[in-house]
ROBABA-801178 format. One line per 5 residues: number of its first residue (from 1); for each residue x, y, z of C-alpha. Coordinates in steps of 0.5 Angstrom, whole numbers. Last residue first. Layout:
<rs>
NUM = X,Y,Z | ...
</rs>
This chain:
<rs>
1232 = 243,252,182 | 244,248,189 | 237,248,191 | 235,247,183 | 240,241,183
1227 = 235,238,190 | 228,239,188 | 230,236,181 | 233,230,185 | 228,229,189
1222 = 223,229,183 | 227,224,180 | 227,219,186 | 219,221,187 | 218,219,180
1217 = 222,212,181 | 219,211,187 | 222,211,194 | 220,207,199 | 226,203,197
1212 = 231,209,199 | 227,209,205 | 230,202,207 | 225,200,211 | 226,194,217
1207 = 220,190,217 | 214,189,221 | 209,192,215 | 206,196,219 | 211,197,224
1202 = 216,199,220 | 221,197,225 | 227,201,228 | 235,201,226 | 232,204,219
1197 = 236,204,213 | 238,210,207 | 241,207,202 | 245,208,196 | 249,203,191
1192 = 243,199,190 | 238,204,190 | 241,208,185 | 241,203,179 | 234,201,180
1187 = 233,209,180 | 236,210,173 | 243,213,174 | 243,221,172 | 249,223,167
1182 = 255,227,169 | 260,220,168 | 255,217,174 | 250,221,177 | 245,219,183
1177 = 250,218,188 | 253,225,188 | 247,228,188 | 245,224,194 | 251,226,197
1172 = 250,233,196 | 243,233,198 | 245,229,205 | 250,235,206 | 246,240,205
1167 = 240,238,210 | 246,237,215 | 243,232,222 | 250,229,220 | 248,225,214
1162 = 244,219,217 | 240,224,221 | 238,227,215 | 236,221,212 | 233,217,218
1157 = 228,225,219 | 226,225,212 | 224,217,211 | 220,219,218 | 216,224,213
1152 = 216,221,207 | 220,217,202 | 217,221,196 | 212,218,191 | 209,224,190
1147 = 202,223,193 | 203,217,196 | 209,217,199 | 210,225,201 | 216,229,200
1142 = 218,230,192 | 212,235,190 | 218,241,190 | 214,245,196 | 214,239,199
1137 = 221,237,198 | 223,244,201 | 219,244,207 | 221,237,209 | 228,239,208
1132 = 227,245,212 | 223,242,218 | 230,236,218 | 235,242,218 | 231,246,224
1127 = 231,239,228 | 238,239,227 | 240,245,229 | 235,245,235 | 239,238,237
1122 = 246,242,236 | 244,248,240 | 241,243,246 | 248,240,247 | 253,236,243
1117 = 253,229,246 | 247,229,250 | 242,233,245 | 245,229,239 | 244,222,243
1112 = 236,225,245 | 235,226,237 | 237,219,236 | 233,216,241 | 227,219,239
1107 = 228,217,232 | 230,210,234 | 224,209,237 | 220,213,231 | 222,207,227
1102 = 219,202,232 | 223,197,237 | 217,192,238 | 212,189,243 | 209,184,242
1097 = 201,185,245 | 200,183,253 | 201,190,254 | 194,190,250 | 192,197,245
1092 = 189,203,245 | 191,208,240 | 190,215,242 | 190,221,237 | 189,228,239
1087 = 189,234,233 | 189,241,236 | 185,247,237 | 189,253,239 | 191,256,246
1082 = 188,249,249 | 184,250,256 | 186,244,260 | 181,243,266 | 179,237,263
1077 = 181,237,256 | 179,243,252 | 180,246,244 | 181,240,241 | 179,242,233
1072 = 180,234,231 | 179,227,235 | 182,221,234 | 181,215,239 | 184,208,236
1067 = 180,202,240 | 182,195,240 | 177,190,242 | 179,184,238 | 178,189,231
1062 = 177,196,231 | 173,201,235 | 173,207,232 | 174,215,233 | 173,221,228
1057 = 171,226,232 | 170,233,230 | 170,240,233 | 173,237,240 | 170,240,247
1052 = 174,234,251 | 173,231,257 | 167,227,254 | 172,225,249 | 176,221,255
1047 = 171,217,258 | 169,215,251 | 176,212,251 | 175,209,257 | 169,205,255
1042 = 173,203,248 | 179,201,252 | 174,197,257 | 176,189,256 | 184,193,256
1037 = 183,194,263 | 184,187,266 | 189,185,261 | 194,191,263 | 193,197,258
1032 = 198,201,253 | 196,208,251 | 200,209,245 | 199,218,244 | 199,221,237
1027 = 199,229,238 | 197,234,232 | 201,240,231 | 202,244,225 | 205,251,227
1022 = 212,249,225 | 213,243,221 | 213,237,226 | 220,235,227 | 219,237,234
1017 = 220,229,236 | 213,229,241 | 211,233,234 | 213,228,230 | 209,223,234
1012 = 209,217,239 | 208,220,245 | 207,214,250 | 202,212,255 | 203,206,259
1007 = 199,202,264 | 201,199,270 | 204,192,271 | 210,191,267 | 215,193,273
1002 = 221,198,270 | 219,203,275 | 222,210,272 | 218,214,269 | 212,212,273
997 = 207,207,271 | 199,210,270 | 194,208,274 | 187,205,271 | 182,205,277
992 = 176,210,272 | 178,216,276 | 186,214,275 | 185,214,267 | 181,222,268
987 = 187,224,272 | 193,220,268 | 189,224,261 | 189,230,264 | 197,230,266
982 = 198,227,260 | 195,233,256 | 198,238,260 | 205,235,260 | 203,235,253
977 = 202,242,252 | 207,245,256 | 213,240,252 | 209,243,245 | 209,250,247
972 = 216,250,249 | 219,246,243 | 214,251,239 | 218,257,241 | 225,253,240
967 = 223,250,233 | 222,257,231 | 228,260,233 | 231,254,230 | 228,256,224
962 = 231,263,223 | 238,260,224 | 236,255,219 | 234,260,214 | 240,264,215
957 = 245,258,214 | 242,254,209 | 246,257,203 | 252,255,207 | 257,261,208
952 = 256,262,216 | 256,254,218 | 251,248,218 | 254,243,224 | 255,236,221
947 = 254,232,228 | 257,225,227 | 251,219,231 | 255,216,237 | 258,209,235
942 = 251,204,237 | 252,200,243 | 244,198,242 | 241,201,248 | 246,207,245
937 = 243,208,239 | 247,214,235 | 250,210,230 | 245,204,229 | 244,205,222
932 = 251,204,220 | 250,197,222 | 247,195,216 | 253,198,212 | 258,195,216
927 = 255,188,216 | 255,189,207 | 261,191,208 | 264,186,213 | 261,181,208
922 = 254,177,209 | 252,172,202 | 259,168,203 | 259,163,199 | 259,156,203
917 = 255,152,198 | 249,151,203 | 249,159,203 | 254,163,208 | 253,169,214
912 = 259,171,217 | 258,174,224 | 260,181,226 | 259,185,232 | 253,190,234
907 = 247,185,236 | 244,190,232 | 248,188,226 | 246,181,227 | 239,182,227
902 = 239,186,221 | 242,181,217 | 237,176,220 | 231,180,218 | 233,182,211
897 = 235,174,211 | 228,173,212 | 225,178,207 | 230,175,202 | 227,168,202
892 = 232,165,197 | 237,163,202 | 232,160,207 | 229,155,203 | 237,152,201
887 = 239,153,208 | 243,159,211 | 250,157,214 | 252,162,220 | 259,163,221
882 = 264,163,227 | 259,163,232 | 263,163,239 | 261,171,240 | 253,168,241
877 = 254,165,248 | 255,157,249 | 250,152,252 | 249,150,259 | 254,144,258
872 = 256,143,251 | 253,137,248 | 256,132,243 | 253,127,237 | 258,125,232
867 = 258,118,235 | 251,118,233 | 244,120,236 | 245,119,244 | 253,119,243
862 = 253,125,248 | 260,127,247 | 263,132,252 | 264,140,251 | 265,144,257
857 = 266,151,255 | 273,154,258 | 276,158,263 | 272,155,268 | 276,149,268
852 = 273,144,272 | 277,138,275 | 274,132,271 | 274,124,274 | 274,120,267
847 = 269,115,265 | 264,120,264 | 269,124,259 | 271,131,258 | 274,136,252
842 = 275,143,255 | 273,148,250 | 276,155,248 | 282,151,244 | 280,154,238
837 = 275,149,236 | 271,152,231 | 263,153,232 | 259,153,226 | 251,155,226
832 = 246,153,222 | 240,155,220 | 233,153,218 | 231,149,223 | 233,142,226
827 = 235,137,220 | 242,140,218 | 244,139,226 | 245,131,224 | 251,133,219
822 = 251,130,213 | 248,135,208 | 252,140,211 | 259,136,210 | 256,135,203
817 = 255,142,202 | 263,144,204 | 266,138,201 | 267,130,201 | 273,131,205
812 = 270,134,211 | 265,129,211 | 270,124,212 | 274,127,217 | 267,128,220
807 = 264,135,222 | 261,134,229 | 254,135,232 | 251,140,237 | 246,139,242
802 = 246,144,247 | 247,142,255 | 243,141,261 | 238,135,259 | 240,131,253
797 = 236,130,246 | 236,138,245 | 230,137,240 | 225,143,245 | 231,147,244
792 = 228,152,239 | 230,158,244 | 233,156,251 | 228,157,257 | 234,155,262
787 = 232,148,262 | 232,148,254 | 239,148,254 | 243,155,252 | 244,158,245
782 = 247,166,247 | 242,170,250 | 242,176,246 | 244,173,239 | 240,167,241
777 = 234,171,243 | 234,175,236 | 235,169,232 | 229,165,234 | 225,166,228
772 = 231,163,225 | 230,156,228 | 236,153,229 | 241,147,228 | 248,147,231
767 = 255,145,227 | 261,143,230 | 268,143,227 | 272,137,229 | 274,136,221
762 = 274,142,218 | 268,146,214 | 270,151,208 | 268,158,207 | 268,160,200
757 = 271,168,199 | 267,174,195 | 272,179,194 | 277,174,191 | 285,173,191
752 = 282,166,194 | 287,167,199 | 288,173,200 | 279,173,200 | 280,167,205
747 = 284,171,210 | 280,177,210 | 274,173,211 | 277,170,217 | 280,176,219
742 = 273,179,219 | 271,174,224 | 276,174,229 | 276,182,229 | 268,182,231
737 = 269,176,235 | 274,180,240 | 270,187,240 | 264,183,243 | 269,180,248
732 = 271,187,249 | 265,190,250 | 261,185,255 | 269,184,259 | 269,192,260
727 = 261,192,262 | 263,186,267 | 270,189,269 | 266,196,271 | 261,192,275
722 = 266,188,279 | 270,183,280 | 268,177,275 | 269,171,275 | 263,167,275
717 = 262,166,282 | 265,174,282 | 259,177,279 | 253,175,284 | 255,176,291
712 = 261,179,290 | 258,184,285 | 253,186,290 | 257,187,296 | 261,192,291
707 = 254,195,289 | 252,196,296 | 259,200,298 | 264,196,303 | 267,199,310
702 = 261,198,314 | 260,191,311 | 254,189,307 | 251,183,310 | 245,183,304
697 = 240,182,308 | 243,188,314 | 244,193,307 | 237,191,305 | 233,193,311
692 = 237,198,312 | 236,201,305 | 228,199,307 | 228,203,313 | 230,209,310
687 = 225,209,304 | 219,207,308 | 215,214,306 | 219,215,300 | 215,209,298
682 = 220,203,295 | 218,199,288 | 216,193,289 | 219,186,289 | 221,185,295
677 = 214,188,297 | 210,181,295 | 213,178,301 | 216,171,299 | 215,167,294
672 = 221,167,290 | 226,166,295 | 233,165,293 | 232,172,289 | 229,175,295
667 = 236,180,297 | 236,181,289 | 229,183,289 | 230,187,295 | 236,191,291
662 = 232,192,286 | 226,196,290 | 232,200,292 | 234,202,286 | 227,204,284
657 = 226,208,290 | 233,212,289 | 230,213,282 | 224,216,284 | 228,220,289
652 = 233,223,283 | 227,225,279 | 224,229,284 | 231,232,286 | 236,229,292
647 = 239,233,297 | 233,233,301 | 232,226,301 | 239,226,306 | 246,229,304
642 = 251,224,305 | 246,218,305 | 242,220,299 | 249,222,296 | 251,215,296
637 = 244,212,295 | 244,216,289 | 252,214,287 | 249,206,288 | 243,208,284
632 = 247,210,278 | 252,204,278 | 246,199,279 | 243,203,272 | 248,202,269
627 = 249,194,271 | 241,193,269 | 243,196,263 | 248,191,261 | 245,185,263
622 = 239,187,259 | 243,189,253 | 246,182,253 | 253,182,251 | 253,175,248
617 = 260,174,253 | 256,177,259 | 250,172,258 | 253,167,257 | 258,168,263
612 = 251,169,266 | 249,162,264 | 256,158,266 | 256,161,272 | 249,160,274
607 = 250,152,272 | 256,151,276 | 253,154,283 | 247,150,282 | 251,144,280
602 = 255,146,286 | 249,146,291 | 248,138,289 | 254,136,289 | 259,134,283
597 = 261,128,278 | 255,128,274 | 255,135,273 | 262,135,271 | 261,129,266
592 = 256,133,262 | 249,128,261 | 250,122,257 | 249,118,263 | 243,122,267
587 = 242,128,270 | 235,130,270 | 233,126,276 | 238,130,280 | 235,136,278
582 = 228,133,280 | 231,132,287 | 234,138,287 | 228,143,285 | 228,144,278
577 = 222,148,275 | 223,154,280 | 231,154,280 | 230,154,272 | 225,160,272
572 = 230,164,277 | 236,162,273 | 232,164,267 | 229,171,270 | 236,173,273
567 = 239,172,266 | 234,176,263 | 236,183,268 | 233,183,275 | 227,188,278
562 = 221,186,272 | 216,186,277 | 212,182,272 | 218,178,269 | 219,174,276
557 = 212,175,278 | 211,170,272 | 215,164,274 | 211,164,281 | 205,164,278
552 = 208,159,273 | 210,154,278 | 203,155,282 | 200,153,276 | 205,147,274
547 = 205,144,281 | 209,136,280 | 212,140,273 | 213,136,268 | 209,139,263
542 = 212,146,265 | 217,145,262 | 214,144,255 | 209,150,257 | 215,155,258
537 = 219,154,252 | 212,154,248 | 211,161,251 | 217,164,252 | 216,170,247
532 = 210,171,251 | 213,171,258 | 218,176,255 | 212,180,253 | 210,181,260
527 = 203,183,260 | 200,175,260 | 193,175,258 | 196,169,253 | 200,166,259
522 = 194,165,263 | 191,162,258 | 196,157,256 | 196,156,264 | 189,154,265
517 = 189,149,258 | 194,145,261 | 191,144,268 | 185,142,265 | 188,137,261
512 = 192,135,267 | 186,134,271 | 183,130,265 | 190,125,266 | 196,126,261
507 = 200,119,261 | 201,119,254 | 197,112,252 | 191,115,257 | 191,121,253
502 = 189,116,247 | 185,112,250 | 180,117,253 | 178,119,246 | 180,124,242
497 = 178,132,243 | 178,136,237 | 183,143,237 | 182,148,233 | 182,154,238
492 = 189,150,240 | 190,149,248 | 190,142,247 | 196,142,241 | 201,145,246
487 = 199,138,251 | 200,133,245 | 206,137,242 | 209,135,249 | 207,128,249
482 = 210,127,242 | 217,131,244 | 217,126,251 | 215,120,247 | 221,122,242
477 = 225,123,248 | 223,118,252 | 225,112,247 | 223,106,250 | 215,109,251
472 = 215,110,243 | 217,103,241 | 213,100,246 | 206,105,244 | 207,102,237
467 = 211,105,230 | 212,100,224 | 212,106,219 | 205,104,216 | 201,103,224
462 = 204,108,226 | 201,113,221 | 195,110,221 | 194,111,228 | 197,118,228
457 = 192,120,222 | 186,117,226 | 187,121,232 | 190,127,229 | 184,131,228
452 = 187,138,230 | 194,137,225 | 200,141,226 | 203,139,232 | 201,132,232
447 = 202,130,226 | 209,134,226 | 211,129,232 | 210,124,228 | 214,127,223
442 = 219,128,228 | 219,120,229 | 219,118,222 | 225,123,221 | 228,120,227
437 = 228,113,224 | 230,115,217 | 236,117,220 | 237,112,224 | 236,107,219
432 = 230,103,217 | 227,109,213 | 234,108,208 | 233,101,207 | 225,102,205
427 = 227,107,201 | 232,104,197 | 234,110,192 | 231,111,184 | 225,107,183
422 = 224,107,190 | 223,114,190 | 217,113,186 | 213,108,189 | 214,112,196
417 = 211,118,193 | 205,113,191 | 205,111,198 | 205,118,200 | 210,122,205
412 = 207,128,208 | 209,126,215 | 213,133,216 | 219,129,218 | 218,124,213
407 = 218,130,207 | 225,132,210 | 227,125,209 | 225,123,203 | 227,130,200
402 = 234,129,203 | 235,122,200 | 234,125,193 | 239,130,194 | 244,125,196
397 = 242,120,190 | 244,126,185 | 245,123,179 | 239,119,179 | 235,124,180
392 = 237,128,173 | 236,121,171 | 229,121,173 | 227,127,170 | 230,125,163
387 = 225,120,164 | 219,124,167 | 220,129,161 | 223,135,158 | 226,134,151
382 = 219,135,148 | 219,142,151 | 212,144,152 | 214,148,157 | 208,146,161
377 = 209,139,161 | 215,137,165 | 212,142,171 | 206,140,171 | 207,132,171
372 = 212,135,178 | 206,139,181 | 201,133,180 | 206,128,184 | 208,134,189
367 = 202,136,191 | 203,139,198 | 209,142,194 | 216,143,199 | 221,137,197
362 = 218,134,190 | 217,141,188 | 225,142,189 | 226,137,184 | 221,139,179
357 = 224,146,179 | 231,143,178 | 229,139,172 | 226,145,169 | 232,149,170
352 = 236,143,168 | 232,143,161 | 230,151,161 | 237,153,159 | 238,148,153
347 = 231,149,151 | 231,157,150 | 230,157,142 | 224,151,144 | 222,155,149
342 = 221,160,144 | 218,157,138 | 213,154,144 | 211,161,146 | 211,164,139
337 = 206,158,136 | 201,159,142 | 201,166,141 | 204,170,145 | 200,177,148
332 = 205,178,154 | 201,176,160 | 198,172,157 | 202,167,154 | 207,168,160
327 = 202,166,165 | 201,159,163 | 209,158,163 | 209,162,169 | 205,158,173
322 = 209,152,172 | 213,154,177 | 208,155,183 | 212,156,189 | 217,160,185
317 = 224,159,183 | 222,157,176 | 218,164,176 | 224,168,175 | 226,164,169
312 = 219,164,166 | 219,172,167 | 226,172,164 | 224,169,158 | 218,174,157
307 = 223,179,157 | 228,177,152 | 222,174,147 | 219,182,148 | 225,185,147
302 = 227,181,141 | 219,181,138 | 220,189,137 | 216,194,142 | 211,196,137
297 = 209,202,142 | 202,200,142 | 202,194,141 | 207,192,147 | 204,196,152
292 = 197,194,151 | 200,187,152 | 203,189,158 | 198,191,161 | 198,195,168
287 = 206,197,168 | 208,196,174 | 211,202,180 | 214,198,186 | 209,198,192
282 = 212,192,194 | 217,189,190 | 214,182,187 | 213,184,180 | 219,188,180
277 = 223,185,174 | 218,184,169 | 215,191,171 | 223,193,170 | 223,190,163
272 = 216,192,161 | 218,200,163 | 225,199,159 | 221,197,152 | 216,203,153
267 = 221,208,154 | 225,205,148 | 219,205,144 | 218,213,147 | 225,215,144
262 = 223,212,137 | 216,215,137 | 220,222,138 | 216,225,144 | 213,231,143
257 = 209,232,149 | 203,231,145 | 205,226,142 | 208,222,148 | 201,224,152
252 = 197,220,146 | 202,214,147 | 201,214,155 | 193,214,155 | 192,208,156
247 = 198,207,161 | 196,212,165 | 200,211,172 | 206,207,170 | 206,209,162
242 = 204,215,164 | 210,216,169 | 215,214,164 | 212,219,159 | 213,225,164
237 = 219,222,166 | 222,222,160 | 219,228,157 | 223,231,162 | 230,228,162
232 = 229,230,154 | 228,238,156 | 234,237,161 | 238,234,155 | 236,241,151
227 = 236,239,144 | 230,237,144 | 229,245,144 | 233,245,137 | 227,242,134
222 = 223,248,135 | 228,252,131 | 229,248,125 | 221,246,125 | 221,254,123
217 = 214,254,119 | 210,251,124 | 214,255,130 | 208,259,133 | 203,252,132
212 = 208,247,137 | 209,253,142 | 201,254,142 | 202,246,143 | 206,246,149
207 = 201,251,152 | 195,247,151 | 199,240,155 | 200,245,160 | 193,248,161
202 = 191,240,160 | 193,239,168 | 186,239,171 | 183,236,166 | 187,229,167
197 = 193,226,167 | 196,222,174 | 202,223,177 | 202,230,177 | 210,234,178
192 = 212,232,171 | 207,236,168 | 210,242,171 | 217,241,169 | 214,240,162
187 = 210,247,162 | 216,250,164 | 220,247,159 | 216,250,153 | 213,257,157
182 = 222,257,158 | 223,256,150 | 217,260,147 | 220,266,151 | 227,265,149
177 = 225,263,142 | 221,271,141 | 226,274,146 | 231,272,141 | 228,276,136
172 = 233,275,130 | 232,268,130 | 225,269,127 | 227,272,121 | 233,268,119
167 = 227,262,120 | 223,265,115 | 216,269,117 | 209,268,114 | 208,263,121
162 = 210,268,126 | 205,273,124 | 200,268,123 | 202,266,130 | 202,272,133
157 = 195,276,130 | 192,270,133 | 195,270,140 | 197,263,142 | 204,265,144
152 = 202,270,150 | 209,272,152 | 212,272,158 | 208,269,164 | 209,274,170
147 = 212,280,166 | 206,280,161 | 208,281,153 | 203,280,148 | 203,288,146
142 = 211,288,146 | 211,282,142 | 207,285,137 | 211,292,137 | 217,288,136
137 = 214,284,131 | 213,290,126 | 219,293,128 | 222,287,125 | 218,287,119
132 = 219,294,117 | 227,293,118 | 226,287,114 | 222,291,108 | 228,296,109
127 = 233,291,107 | 229,288,102 | 228,294,99 | 236,296,100 | 238,290,96
122 = 232,290,91 | 235,298,89 | 243,295,90 | 241,290,85 | 238,295,80
117 = 244,299,80 | 248,294,79 | 244,292,73 | 244,299,70 | 252,299,71
112 = 252,293,67 | 248,296,62 | 252,302,61 | 259,298,61 | 256,294,55
107 = 253,301,52 | 259,304,52 | 263,298,49 | 257,297,43 | 258,304,41
102 = 253,307,35 | 247,305,40 | 250,311,45 | 244,315,45 | 238,311,43
97 = 242,307,49 | 242,312,53 | 235,314,53 | 232,306,53 | 236,306,60
92 = 234,312,63 | 226,310,62 | 228,303,64 | 231,306,70 | 226,311,72
87 = 220,305,71 | 224,300,76 | 225,305,81 | 217,308,80 | 215,300,82
82 = 220,300,87 | 217,307,90 | 210,304,90 | 211,298,93 | 215,301,99
77 = 209,305,100 | 205,300,100 | 208,296,105 | 209,303,110 | 201,304,109
72 = 200,296,111 | 205,297,117 | 201,304,119 | 194,300,118 | 196,294,123
67 = 198,299,128 | 192,302,128 | 188,295,128 | 193,293,133 | 187,288,136
62 = 180,289,134 | 176,287,138 | 177,285,146 | 177,279,149 | 183,279,152
57 = 186,273,155 | 191,274,161 | 195,268,164 | 194,264,170 | 197,258,173
52 = 195,254,179 | 193,248,174 | 188,252,170 | 187,259,171 | 184,264,166
47 = 183,271,168 | 179,275,164 | 179,282,159 | 173,287,158 | 176,294,161
42 = 181,293,156 | 189,296,156 | 192,296,150 | 200,294,150 | 203,301,147
37 = 205,300,140 | 211,302,137 | 211,308,131 | 213,306,125 | 219,311,123
32 = 218,316,118 | 220,314,111 | 227,315,109 | 227,318,102 | 226,314,96
27 = 222,319,92 | 227,325,94 | 227,329,101 | 233,333,103 | 237,331,96
22 = 244,328,96 | 242,321,95 | 237,316,93 | 233,320,88 | 234,317,82
17 = 239,322,79 | 243,321,85 | 242,314,84 | 245,315,77 | 250,319,79
12 = 252,314,84 | 253,309,79 | 257,312,74 | 255,313,67 | 252,320,68
7 = 258,323,71 | 263,321,66 | 259,323,61 | 258,330,63 | 252,332,65
2 = 246,335,62 | 240,330,63
</rs>
């Protein structure tokens, strides 16, 4: 201590003395850096795998022994140093204080200096300790680091080390935090891919637990993970999926993924609401047990009450509204007291709804009195009782009257009901009125049509309502209607034969009974789809024929050869059934004045011209296709006559033969029972002779083409000069109707200043009631008289016209609903057409000479039912419909409405649809949405399908280019294989006496083999081939379906056979690993499916048909390269979605393969465009919208029919919420 006082008392001098500074190696000099340990490599280790993931699990012990010893020594060294420093400081302080005790200021300064030194030593020690600790952490982290899975967070040494650290210490190691975060998020993402939770995905739950254990002492760091919006979204998806698929585990799963209880409660409440809302939605996700959900997640009573009340409201419109009161207590676990309190709280809302439901039950319930009683008492509201219900009904006598008439038309009006209604309105007077009598007569028809044991019921019915044989015979319409109903019942399987007296009463002989049954069976077995559809209309028309069996055979031959359009078939049937003598008998004083005043030949000409014009202006597809075939055939005939047979290729020769067959059919039009060859496809051997025969028979002039002669003979009488003019008129008429109807809506919107216009009914408007099941035929063929096989026209009271009801001034004054209710049309079908007189009608009267106006539709008063009963000669085209009105029952049938909207869109021009109050329910915008899915379908006059090519610079460009090569290679292989399979099957079937119809032969007879699978469309995954075929057989061959299948299988060399016979003789041939079929040796094993069905089964335009036609349109419009690029986009999309578990319907909740194909085609055949539009629709204000909201704004519609459910799918509604979320994840990942 031989130093100057100044030096002695400075901090630096003290530190120098202590050995901190100025020495090479003092007691506090830096020790050597701790060695960073390398990861140990042990021979004894295992790899655990779970859920497709792996991590290393070392089993050798001890781990890091040398490193631990080094760090322990370092810490001991630091402790020794601090002890030495403390001791020296105290000694130095004692020595100096003794020397300087007399100097207080000096002493105080020295003490302060010493304290500062001690503080610096402590800081140095802490910093040094932190550095040593950091080195230790880095060494441990390095040891437990793995390139693939990050850091092994469950290592005991690591967990113990991190648990002893502060949050500040941990934050100095972001690699540890980031690794934990990544492992946490990866585990959550993997869990979102599972639909069910089980031990197979427990690895991910354990991984989350490891992260939780690791940061047990640092809750702030762990909580920061949950601030990430992506993490919250993943938690929501996992928990929501658990609610729907493993509800009993949902609470535990929520805790294991560290969800906040408040958030679990929110999602549980949302799942509760969604479940109640989607109970009737096909394939919707539903909570299994609502009561358990409410209990497990403590859903608040206010939410439970709100959802329970909504459940009651939703079910008040069901067939059994009172059951909602019974079910709601069980469903939501409500006590009797809670239920009564809830109902009483909402009594003002429920009271009118209960009365409305009860009124609806009076109309529709099979036991209305019982149903009304249940409804009025089920909700435990004292104020809802029978007296209040009577008051409710008394306030709307029109509704009561409608109810009585409706039940009368169904022959379901008991004496007890009669007593009830008599207290509200004068029922007996109503029944005596004409509308009451009409309802009674319809009820009579209903009895015979619907009740197999009807004789006793019929007699009781007639006695009660004062009907007798004389009454019925004096009303030909009722008599014939009932007689037709009897005839239809004769062929029903449940028919119970009444007494001979019954048949005598209706003038039906035993021979007629036998004939009716024979004809019915023939229709059932007919291979013609059109004959099947027209079954009821044909039977009705054949009842009064003098030669019913012979006439039916002639009629069927027209449809079987299929060589003329529908208009020709309908008119041909009319000619068969109505020879001149019978036609004269049909025309009476209530018939068309024009027909009354015309001669025999002119009548036929007028009716033909009307019918052709109706089909033209309805845009009939059959007529359009026929005209196009004739145009093409005419060109081929010119080419043949110029260059000879050698100038035509194989397909052109086939087309020409078909064309000549059609010409012969036209030639024989007026003689339907001529030689069979008049209806057959021409053979090449006698083609020249038959062409000469046709030219001569049609009297084609030298300077005239065959097509010109056909137009002259068949089109000019209807005011059309050529095929070109016919096609243009079909297009322009529909376009004009579309513009007119859109303008009507726009005008009403402008007038009312609202997007939801209200339609009105005006004086002089005409209403036509139809059955919605016939809407497709009516839109295509027009609404025509039953004599022309008009759909749903049995009710027409006058022959050769279609009935309409005029709106009177009094009815129009009462408002829309009143006018509809008063209309005669309301009793016929659940759909009404409104026709507005815009000057297109020629008003005629029997008492006045008439000169027919060819450009107008004849409209005349029949007066049969009332003074507002009118008729339109022959019928009217669908383009004359100004708007449609759906009755109350139909307006709540969403599936039926969806079918109606699709049929309108399919027909190609907009028709407004309104409800019973006049409110629009099919707007132009909604129509355009439905119509959009017909883009690329030429058969439905759809607009061209937009093609958006992939260009250089797009993310998908390189992959698409490679896939195009694969698709092209696969297509060649598929086409070669398909041709080979088709050839072998054709030979096998021919050997069994079954002939396949050629591609261009439009006749009905002959088996049809169609390729219906994705392989046939070339949208299958590369190298993944399976062939799906449909084989439709004629009636005579269908009974041999299993025999045919067994013979085909006998020609195969296969691995497995899963074929099976189905109900009613159908057969599914399903074989796998086929390497040989007949003489065809396959290069790789294939799976082959062939479904055997009947030609007589109803055929529909299926989803696979729409996809095939759209792809063909792309090839035709944009070329083969474009088609291949679209196919590549489809395949690439399927691959990406499949990898992201967002593809398959059942496994992933996705839209499935067919849905993906429609989706990509709807977006120009471009995957990235589809991705972007999907993403744009799914986000609002930078946040994902719920699936329920998304499906209301984004649609992928199918122009074809889902043959399983017989609906047009919206593939976004096929998606599950989990599939929606998975698709978004895949798309977002793709664009990152």
